[in-house]
Each structure stands twice: as C-alpha cells, then as structure tokens.
C-alpha positions as CSV (number, residue, x, y, z in Angstrom):
1,M,-16.8,13.0,3.0
2,N,-15.5,9.8,4.7
3,E,-16.6,8.0,1.8
4,N,-14.7,10.2,-0.7
5,K,-11.9,9.7,1.5
6,S,-12.0,6.1,1.7
7,N,-12.4,6.0,-2.3
8,F,-9.1,7.9,-2.5
9,T,-7.3,6.0,0.1
10,N,-8.3,2.8,-1.8
11,F,-7.5,4.4,-5.3
12,S,-3.8,5.6,-3.8
13,K,-3.2,2.2,-3.0
14,L,-4.7,0.5,-5.7
15,K,-2.5,2.9,-8.1
16,F,1.0,2.0,-6.0
17,V,0.2,-1.4,-6.0
18,L,-0.2,-1.2,-9.7
19,I,3.4,0.7,-10.3
20,I,4.7,-0.9,-7.8
21,T,4.3,-4.4,-9.8
22,I,4.9,-3.0,-13.1
23,L,8.3,-2.0,-12.1
24,V,9.2,-5.0,-10.3
25,V,8.3,-6.9,-13.4
26,V,10.5,-4.6,-15.8
27,W,13.3,-4.7,-13.7
28,A,13.1,-8.3,-13.1
29,F,13.0,-9.1,-16.9
30,A,16.0,-6.7,-17.2
31,F,18.7,-9.3,-16.2
32,L,17.2,-11.7,-18.2
33,F,17.2,-9.6,-21.2
34,I,20.9,-8.7,-20.7
35,K,21.8,-12.2,-20.7
36,I,19.6,-12.4,-24.1
37,G,21.3,-9.4,-25.8
38,L,24.8,-10.8,-24.9
39,E,24.4,-13.9,-27.2
40,E,24.2,-11.5,-29.8
41,L,26.4,-8.3,-28.8
42,S,29.5,-8.1,-26.5
43,F,29.1,-6.1,-23.1
44,V,30.5,-3.2,-24.2
45,N,28.0,-2.9,-27.5
46,L,25.0,-3.8,-25.6
47,T,25.4,-0.8,-23.0
48,I,26.0,1.3,-26.4
49,M,23.0,0.3,-27.9
50,R,21.1,0.3,-24.8
51,F,21.6,3.7,-24.2
52,L,21.6,4.7,-27.9
53,I,17.9,3.8,-27.4
54,V,17.9,5.8,-23.8
55,C,18.8,8.8,-25.3
56,L,16.6,8.9,-28.3
57,V,14.1,8.6,-26.0
58,L,15.3,11.1,-23.4
59,I,15.7,13.7,-26.4
60,L,12.3,13.3,-27.3
61,I,10.8,13.8,-23.9
62,L,13.3,16.9,-23.4
63,F,11.7,18.4,-26.9
64,F,7.9,17.9,-26.2
65,Q,8.0,18.4,-22.6
66,K,10.9,21.4,-22.2
67,K,9.1,23.5,-19.1
68,R,9.0,20.2,-17.3
69,F,12.8,20.5,-17.3
70,S,14.9,22.3,-14.8
71,K,17.4,24.7,-16.6
72,L,20.8,22.9,-17.0
73,H,23.6,25.2,-15.5
74,K,27.1,25.3,-17.5
75,K,28.9,24.7,-14.0
76,D,27.0,21.4,-13.5
77,I,28.1,20.0,-16.7
78,V,31.3,18.1,-15.7
79,P,29.7,17.0,-12.3
80,L,26.8,15.6,-14.3
81,F,28.8,13.9,-16.8
82,L,30.9,12.1,-14.2
83,L,28.0,11.2,-12.1
84,G,26.2,9.6,-15.4
85,F,29.6,8.0,-16.6
86,F,30.4,6.3,-13.5
87,G,27.4,5.9,-11.7
88,V,25.3,4.7,-14.9
89,I,27.6,4.0,-17.6
90,V,30.3,2.1,-15.5
91,Y,27.2,0.3,-13.8
92,H,25.7,-1.4,-16.8
93,L,29.3,-2.3,-18.1
94,G,30.1,-3.8,-14.8
95,L,26.4,-5.5,-14.6
96,N,26.6,-6.6,-18.5
97,Y,30.3,-8.0,-18.4
98,G,29.2,-10.0,-15.2
99,E,26.5,-11.4,-16.6
100,Q,28.7,-13.2,-19.5
101,F,29.8,-15.4,-16.5
102,I,27.0,-15.5,-14.0
103,S,23.3,-16.2,-14.1
104,P,20.9,-13.1,-14.1
105,A,19.6,-14.7,-10.5
106,A,22.9,-14.1,-9.2
107,A,23.6,-10.3,-10.6
108,S,20.1,-9.4,-9.5
109,L,20.9,-10.7,-6.0
110,I,24.2,-8.7,-5.7
111,I,22.6,-5.5,-7.2
112,A,19.7,-6.0,-4.5
113,T,22.5,-4.8,-2.0
114,V,23.1,-1.5,-3.2
115,P,21.2,-0.1,-0.2
116,V,24.2,-1.9,1.8
117,Q,26.5,-0.3,-0.2
118,I,25.0,3.2,0.3
119,I,25.1,2.9,4.0
120,I,28.5,1.9,3.9
121,L,29.7,4.5,1.8
122,S,27.7,7.2,3.6
123,T,29.5,6.3,6.9
124,I,32.7,6.6,5.1
125,F,32.1,9.5,3.2
126,L,29.4,11.3,4.8
127,K,30.1,10.4,8.5
128,E,27.0,8.9,9.2
129,K,26.5,6.6,12.1
130,I,25.8,3.2,11.9
131,G,23.2,1.5,14.5
132,L,23.6,-2.1,16.1
133,K,20.8,-3.2,13.9
134,K,22.0,-2.0,10.7
135,L,25.3,-3.3,11.1
136,I,23.9,-6.9,11.8
137,G,21.9,-6.6,8.5
138,I,24.7,-5.2,6.5
139,I,26.9,-8.4,7.9
140,I,24.1,-11.0,6.9
141,A,23.5,-9.4,3.4
142,L,27.3,-9.6,2.8
143,C,27.7,-12.7,3.7
144,G,24.9,-13.8,1.5
145,V,26.7,-12.3,-1.3
146,V,30.3,-14.7,-0.3
147,V,27.8,-17.6,-0.3
148,I,26.3,-16.7,-3.9
149,S,30.1,-16.1,-5.3
150,I,31.7,-18.9,-3.5
151,W,29.0,-21.6,-3.1
152,G,26.1,-20.9,-5.3
153,K,27.2,-22.0,-8.7
154,A,26.0,-25.0,-9.8
155,G,29.0,-27.5,-10.6
156,A,32.2,-28.5,-8.8
157,S,34.7,-25.8,-9.8
158,I,34.7,-22.0,-10.1
159,H,36.4,-20.4,-12.9
160,I,38.2,-16.8,-12.4
161,E,35.8,-15.6,-15.2
162,Y,33.0,-16.4,-12.5
163,I,35.1,-14.4,-10.1
164,S,35.8,-11.7,-11.9
165,A,32.1,-11.4,-12.9
166,V,31.1,-11.5,-9.4
167,L,33.3,-8.7,-8.6
168,A,32.3,-6.4,-11.8
169,V,29.0,-6.7,-10.4
170,L,29.7,-5.8,-7.5
171,I,31.6,-3.0,-8.4
172,A,28.5,-2.1,-10.7
173,A,26.2,-2.2,-7.2
174,I,28.8,0.3,-5.6
175,M,28.7,2.7,-8.8
176,S,24.8,2.7,-8.0
177,A,25.3,4.0,-4.4
178,L,27.9,6.1,-5.4
179,Y,25.2,7.5,-7.8
180,T,22.6,8.1,-5.2
181,I,24.8,9.9,-2.7
182,A,26.2,12.3,-5.2
183,G,23.1,13.0,-6.7
184,K,21.6,14.0,-3.7
185,K,23.5,17.3,-3.8
186,L,22.3,18.1,-7.1
187,L,18.6,17.5,-6.7
188,T,18.6,20.6,-4.7
189,R,18.9,22.6,-8.0
190,Y,17.0,19.7,-10.6
191,S,14.0,18.2,-10.4
192,A,14.3,14.4,-10.7
193,L,13.6,14.1,-14.0
194,S,15.8,16.8,-15.4
195,L,18.5,15.2,-13.4
196,T,18.1,11.6,-14.6
197,T,17.7,13.3,-18.2
198,Y,20.8,15.3,-17.9
199,V,23.3,12.7,-16.2
200,M,22.1,9.8,-18.4
201,L,22.5,12.3,-21.7
202,L,26.2,13.6,-20.4
203,G,27.2,10.4,-19.4
204,S,26.3,8.4,-22.0
205,L,28.9,10.6,-24.2
206,G,31.8,8.8,-22.0
207,L,30.7,5.7,-24.4
208,T,31.9,7.2,-27.4
209,P,35.7,5.8,-27.2
210,F,34.2,2.4,-26.7
211,I,32.6,2.4,-30.5
212,R,34.1,0.0,-32.6
213,G,33.8,-1.4,-35.9
214,S,32.5,-4.7,-34.2
215,L,29.1,-2.5,-33.2
216,L,28.0,-2.2,-37.1
217,D,29.1,-6.1,-37.8
218,Q,27.0,-7.1,-34.9
219,I,23.8,-5.0,-35.4
220,S,23.5,-6.3,-38.8
221,K,23.9,-9.6,-37.4
222,M,21.0,-9.0,-34.9
223,S,17.8,-11.4,-35.0
224,M,14.5,-10.0,-33.8
225,T,15.1,-11.2,-30.2
226,G,18.1,-9.4,-29.9
227,W,16.4,-6.1,-31.1
228,F,13.6,-6.6,-28.7
229,A,16.0,-7.3,-25.6
230,V,17.8,-4.3,-26.4
231,I,14.6,-2.4,-26.6
232,F,13.1,-3.5,-23.8
233,L,16.2,-2.8,-21.5
234,G,16.3,0.9,-23.2
235,V,12.5,2.0,-23.1
236,F,11.2,-0.3,-20.6
237,S,14.1,-1.1,-18.0
238,T,15.2,2.3,-18.2
239,V,13.2,5.3,-19.1
240,V,10.1,3.7,-18.1
241,G,11.5,2.0,-15.1
242,Y,13.3,5.3,-13.7
243,G,10.2,7.0,-14.6
244,L,7.9,4.9,-12.6
245,W,10.6,4.7,-9.5
246,Y,10.2,8.5,-9.3
247,I,6.3,8.3,-9.4
248,V,6.3,5.9,-6.4
249,L,8.9,8.1,-4.8
250,K,6.1,10.7,-4.5
251,I,3.7,8.3,-2.4
252,K,6.4,6.7,-0.3
253,S,9.3,7.0,0.5
254,A,12.5,5.1,-0.6
255,S,12.9,2.8,2.9
256,E,9.2,2.0,2.5
257,I,9.6,1.1,-1.2
258,S,12.5,-1.0,-1.3
259,I,10.7,-4.0,1.0
260,Y,9.0,-4.5,-2.3
261,L,12.0,-4.1,-4.3
262,Y,13.5,-7.7,-2.7
263,A,10.8,-9.4,-4.9
264,I,13.2,-8.5,-8.2
265,P,15.7,-11.3,-7.4
266,V,13.1,-13.6,-6.6
267,L,11.2,-13.2,-9.7
268,S,14.8,-13.0,-11.6
269,T,15.4,-16.3,-10.4
270,I,12.5,-17.9,-11.0
271,I,12.3,-16.6,-14.4
272,S,16.2,-17.4,-15.1
273,Y,15.4,-20.9,-13.8
274,F,12.5,-21.5,-16.7
275,M,14.2,-19.7,-19.3
276,F,17.5,-20.8,-19.5
277,K,17.3,-24.1,-16.9
278,E,19.9,-22.6,-15.1
279,K,20.1,-25.2,-11.8
280,I,19.4,-23.6,-8.4
281,T,21.5,-25.0,-5.6
282,L,20.7,-24.9,-1.6
283,M,24.0,-22.8,-1.2
284,F,22.4,-20.3,-3.8
285,I,19.3,-20.3,-2.3
286,L,21.0,-19.9,1.3
287,G,22.9,-16.5,0.1
288,G,19.6,-15.3,-1.4
289,F,18.0,-15.8,1.6
290,L,20.7,-14.2,3.5
291,V,20.6,-11.2,1.2
292,I,17.4,-10.5,1.3
293,A,17.1,-11.2,5.4
294,G,20.1,-8.6,5.6
295,L,18.2,-6.1,3.3
296,I,14.7,-6.2,5.6
297,I,16.8,-6.0,8.7
298,V,18.9,-2.9,7.4
299,N,15.4,-0.9,6.1
300,I,13.2,-2.5,8.3
301,R,10.6,0.4,9.1
302,T,7.2,0.7,10.9
303,K,3.8,-0.4,9.0
304,I,3.4,1.3,5.7
305,N,0.2,3.4,6.0
306,F,-1.4,4.5,2.6
307,K,-2.5,8.0,2.5
C-alpha cells in the first residue's frame, strides 16, 4: 500500500512538473509571438484575430462538451461582458499596444506584477490588510518596474512612445488583477471553464466596433509566420494556457504555483535576446531582479508538498 501511495505521489509530482513546464513555455512564447504578429498586424487587428480564433475554438468546445458547462444566467450577461471586455480584451489591447515600443522581455516583467496589483486593489476595494512583508515586497517589485521603465532600455534616449507603452502594459496588468478580483464572485455560480468561456465569448463582442477595412487588407498580406503567430496566440497561449492553468490550480493553490510562473519573464528575456537580438542592459537585469524578488517576498509560502 505504501508503494502504491509512493507511485501515486511520484506520478502527481511528474504530472504537475510537466503541465507547469508547458504552461510556462506557451505563456513565455506569447510575448514573443505578439511581437512577431505586430510586424504584420496593427495592435487592434492582432487582438481581433487572436480572439476570433479563441472564440471559434471555445464555441467548438462548448458545442461538444455542453454537459461540462454551467447554465448561463441572463442577469449575468452584462457583468460577464464587462468582465471580459475590461479584464481580457482591454488587457490584450494594452499589452499589444505596449509591445509595439517595448521588448517582450520588458512586457513580461511588467505583466508579472499582476499579483502585486491584486494585493493593492484588494486593499483598496476589499479593505484587506497588507502585512509588513507584503508591503516590502510590493515596494521592491514596483521599484523594479520603475527601473525597467526609465533606465532599462538600451540607448541614450527614452521616447514618449516608450513611456506610453510601459503605461499601457501596466494598465493591462491592472486589468488582469481586476479580472481576478471581480471574477471571484461569479465563480460561486460558474465553473472555472464555464466562466472563462462565457467571459471571453461575450467580452470579444466589445471588439466589434474596432473592426475596420484595414483588417481584411492586413489579413490578405499575412505571411505563414504571421498566421503561425496568431494561431499560436489564440490556441496555445490562450485556450490551452488557460486550460492548463485551471488543471494545475486543482493540484496546488495560485500562491504555490506563482513561484514557477516567475520563470516566464526569465524565459521571455532569453528567447527575446536570441530571436530579436535585443540588448539586455545591466539596469534591465537589476529591474527584473527587483520585480521577481519583490514577487517572491509577496507570495513566499512554506515548502510545497505534493500529495
């Protein structure tokens, strides 16, 4: 019996490591493929194309897996739309806009501060208390963002576009935090899969006013590389990524998983260096170190024990 329990423990640990590795890779590459997609699509059209693919995949899943979905209540349609538009669509619009002017590495580090944004917003809106340890971690992480924003760029001058891009990605991180906080109440009525599907499908409707003639023109000129980037972002970084996220959440809590997700900006930085030949300055490394150190301090927990 002890041997069976040991084998089960080893299997659970191996399964967790495998899933979290795939998750880190697909989310790290997302920042790189956004950069590639932006070479052929505007930041708005890239968002539209990504979520067109996401919606098609989710509709298929919804059609073939109806029994796994919670019933959609009419009273929740507007809240779900608002949650999806601001928490998902505005998030991606901000991120895509930002990556026009900043590196995937910088964007991934700023997005990595989402746990910090959640704590700050929870303090403001939910009146939750911040302990001294978390406060120190928040200050360190935000100092890292400031260092990356002001001194992390290679080159002597910082243009207004660079600052606006940093602010756009920071707003995206805040939107993601709002999505996490606001979505908690709806999780009492919907499963994680149902909530994610309804939020993305309804929220994507908010992209309709942004559709312009330039979309068809840009699509007609897309290369195979561009199509691969968009499909990867829609299928793997979004549908598969969120699916794996909820699988690992069944194994461990978000705070326990977060320590592994800090590998995302590190991997994005390494890949960005080789793919785009982007210079990594000492100040950027310092800023990245401060961000990750602050996040670790904020979320540090006792040693993880796999069951």
